[in-house]
N, C-alpha and C positions, 0 to 999 in steps of 0.2 A: 251248702256248707258255708259256714262263716269264714271270712278271710282272716280274721283274728279271733283268738280265744276271748270270750266275753269275761272270763275270770282273771286270767293272768296277762293277756295281751300278746301272747305268742303268735307269730305269723304262721298260719296253718297252710299256706301255700308258698313255701320257701323258694321254689323255682318251677318253671313250666315243665310239666311232665313228671313231677315228683311222685305222684300216685300211680304211675305206670307199673311200678313194682308190686303194687297191691294185687295186680292180676295173678301173679305167681302165688301170693298168699291165698287168694280166693281159690285157685286151682288146688292147692294143698288141702284146703278145707273140704272141697268137693271130694277129693280122693279119699280123705279120711272118712267122710260120711259114707261113701259108696263101699269102701272096703269093710268098714265096721258093719254095715247093713248086710253085706254079702256073707261075711263070716258068721254073723249072728244068726241070720235066717237060713241060709243054705247049708252051711257046714254044721252048725250046732243044732239048730231046730229041724233041719232036713226038709225045708219048705221048697216047693218047686221053683226053679229059676224064673220061669215065665210069670208066676204069681208075684215074685219079688220085684221083677222089672215093672209090672203093671202098677205096683204100689210106689216104686222108687222114682219113676219118671215124673209123676205129678208132684211128688215131694220136692224133687230138685228144682222144679219150676217155681214152687211156692217159696222156697228158702233162698231164691236168688237175691232179692233185695236185702234181706238181713245179712247174708254172707258177704255181699258187696260192701255194705257199711262196716261190718266187722273186720273185713280184710283191710279196709282203709284205716280203721282204728289201730289194728295191729301194726301196719306199715308205719304209720305216724309215730307210734310209741317206740318203734325200733330206732328212730333217728331224733326224736324230740324228747326232752325231759319236762316233766311237770314241775313248774316252779312253785306251786302251792298258792294258797289264798293270801299269804303274807306278801307275795310279789304283786298281787293284784292292786294293793293299795299304792305301791310304788309306781307301777306302770299302767295304771288304768287308762290314762290319757296319752300314753306314749305309744303311738302307732306309726 
């Protein structure tokens, strides 16, 4: 991950341990996926729980990197604002 935004120059690492909170966002994403899958397949479609788990565990392993990145993106957007392309011309070299 870049230390500064290449467009607007925003510091993407404002303090040490800033992205620790992204773990909680990632956890919420996993819970949402698991609950949605469980309700959709087991409750609505009445698929066997063992079959759903055999499908769900590999899916959770595969989506780990995208969920990790997406959680960091959500966490950063909760505390940082996008300055826009106009700001990039003013602060392109201001780091």
